[in-house]
C-alpha positions as CSV (number, residue, x, y, z in Angstrom):
1,M,109.3,90.6,50.2
2,D,111.6,88.0,48.8
3,K,112.1,84.8,50.7
4,D,115.5,84.4,49.1
5,L,116.8,87.7,50.7
6,F,118.1,87.3,54.3
7,E,117.1,90.8,55.2
8,H,113.5,90.3,54.0
9,R,113.2,87.1,56.1
10,L,114.7,88.8,59.1
11,I,112.2,91.7,58.7
12,A,109.2,89.2,58.5
13,Q,110.4,87.3,61.6
14,K,110.9,90.3,63.7
15,L,107.7,92.1,62.6
16,V,105.6,89.0,63.4
17,Y,107.3,88.5,66.7
18,L,106.8,92.2,67.8
19,L,103.2,92.0,66.7
20,K,102.8,88.8,68.8
21,L,104.2,90.6,71.8
22,K,101.6,93.4,71.2
23,G,98.8,90.8,71.5
24,I,98.1,89.8,67.9
25,E,97.4,86.0,67.9
26,F,99.9,83.9,65.9
27,A,100.5,80.2,66.1
28,Y,104.2,80.6,65.6
29,P,106.4,79.7,68.6
30,F,109.6,81.8,68.8
31,R,112.9,81.1,70.5
32,L,116.0,83.3,70.8
33,Y,118.7,82.7,68.2
34,V,121.8,84.6,67.3
35,R,119.9,87.2,65.2
36,G,117.0,87.5,67.7
37,P,113.6,85.8,68.1
38,Y,113.0,83.2,65.3
39,S,110.2,80.8,64.5
40,P,111.0,77.8,62.2
41,D,107.3,77.4,61.7
42,L,107.0,80.9,60.3
43,A,110.0,80.2,58.1
44,R,108.3,77.1,56.7
45,E,105.2,79.2,56.0
46,Y,107.0,81.8,53.9
47,Y,108.9,79.2,52.0
48,Q,105.7,77.2,51.3
49,H,103.8,80.3,50.3
50,A,106.6,82.2,48.5
51,D,104.3,83.9,45.9
52,E,102.0,85.3,48.6
53,F,105.0,86.3,50.7
54,S,106.5,88.2,47.8
55,R,103.3,90.2,47.3
56,C,102.6,90.5,51.1
57,E,99.2,88.8,50.6
58,T,97.2,86.7,53.0
59,A,93.7,85.3,53.3
60,S,93.6,86.7,56.8
61,T,92.0,90.0,57.7
62,L,93.2,92.2,60.5
63,S,90.9,93.8,63.0
64,P,91.1,97.6,63.2
65,A,93.2,97.3,66.4
66,E,95.5,94.9,64.7
67,A,95.9,97.2,61.7
68,D,96.7,100.0,64.1
69,S,99.4,97.9,65.7
70,V,100.9,97.1,62.3
71,A,100.8,100.8,61.3
72,E,102.5,101.9,64.6
73,L,105.1,99.2,64.2
74,T,106.0,100.0,60.6
75,A,106.1,103.7,61.4
76,L,108.4,103.2,64.4
77,F,110.8,100.8,62.8
78,D,110.4,101.7,59.1
79,K,111.2,98.0,58.2
80,S,114.9,98.6,59.3
81,P,116.4,95.1,59.7
82,S,118.9,96.2,62.3
83,L,116.4,98.2,64.4
84,L,113.9,95.3,64.2
85,E,116.5,92.8,65.2
86,I,117.6,94.9,68.2
87,G,114.0,95.8,69.2
88,A,112.7,92.2,68.9
89,T,115.7,90.9,70.9
90,Y,115.1,93.4,73.6
91,G,111.4,92.5,73.6
92,Y,112.2,88.8,74.0
93,L,114.5,89.4,76.9
94,A,112.3,91.8,78.7
95,Y,108.9,90.2,78.0
96,E,109.6,86.5,77.5
97,M,112.5,86.0,79.8
98,H,111.3,88.7,82.3
99,Q,114.7,90.4,82.5
100,P,114.6,93.8,84.2
101,P,115.0,96.7,81.6
102,Q,118.6,97.5,82.4
103,Q,119.6,93.8,82.3
104,A,117.8,93.3,79.0
105,Y,119.5,96.4,77.6
106,R,123.0,95.1,78.7
107,T,122.3,91.7,77.2
108,V,121.3,93.2,73.9
109,R,124.5,95.3,73.9
110,R,126.5,92.2,74.5
111,M,124.6,90.0,71.9
112,K,124.5,92.7,69.3
113,S,128.0,94.2,69.7
114,F,128.4,94.3,65.9
115,Y,125.8,97.2,65.9
116,S,126.7,100.7,66.9
117,S,125.7,102.0,70.4
118,E,123.4,104.5,68.6
119,Q,121.6,101.7,66.7
120,I,121.2,99.7,69.9
121,V,119.7,102.7,71.8
122,K,117.3,103.5,68.9
123,G,116.2,99.8,68.6
124,V,115.6,99.4,72.3
125,N,113.8,102.8,72.7
126,R,111.5,102.0,69.7
127,A,110.7,98.6,71.2
128,K,109.9,100.2,74.5
129,Q,107.8,102.8,72.8
130,Y,105.9,100.2,70.8
131,L,105.4,97.7,73.7
132,F,104.9,99.8,76.8
133,V,101.3,100.3,77.7
134,P,101.0,102.5,80.8
135,T,98.5,101.6,83.5
136,D,95.9,104.2,84.4
137,E,98.0,105.0,87.5
138,E,101.1,105.6,85.4
139,K,99.1,107.8,82.9
140,A,97.8,109.9,85.8
141,A,101.4,110.3,87.1
142,L,102.6,111.3,83.6
143,D,99.8,113.7,83.2
144,A,100.5,115.4,86.5
145,E,104.2,115.7,85.6
146,L,103.4,117.1,82.2
147,E,101.0,119.7,83.8
148,E,103.8,120.8,86.1
149,W,106.1,121.3,83.1
150,Q,103.4,123.2,81.2
151,R,102.8,125.5,84.1
152,A,106.5,126.2,84.5
153,S,106.8,126.9,80.8
154,I,103.9,129.4,80.9
155,R,105.4,131.1,83.9
156,S,108.7,131.5,82.2
157,M,107.0,133.0,79.1
158,R,105.4,135.6,81.3
159,H,108.8,136.8,82.7
């Protein structure tokens, strides 16, 4: 990571913000800016610690659950600046501003009109996949629906 490259700073800002939404404790306050959630305090940190930032080093240690969140996030977004920007913006609108999902999606489309519709859909879907934690009730409903699909699939294989 190079603090002098805009894309690297954007990636860092959006990764930290999405991790914060997932429950990892950070002292950085974020506000919504043109390119999505941004923390001036985080920016000061990576400028003050440019060498560590370039090597992605820290004195902090992640818990196993936090490491899992980082792995899931990087696997979903593959450090794509555009997808991270879109996903983090959607997360801010839906989770910080409590906009309903459809409204948050429309707002992202309007704010990020310089991205293709395909990129917006991918970024929003990946944010939802990363941030959505179903309740036990929702899991049971999903399991019941999946069982019905599996039974229908098995029946169709028999015929």
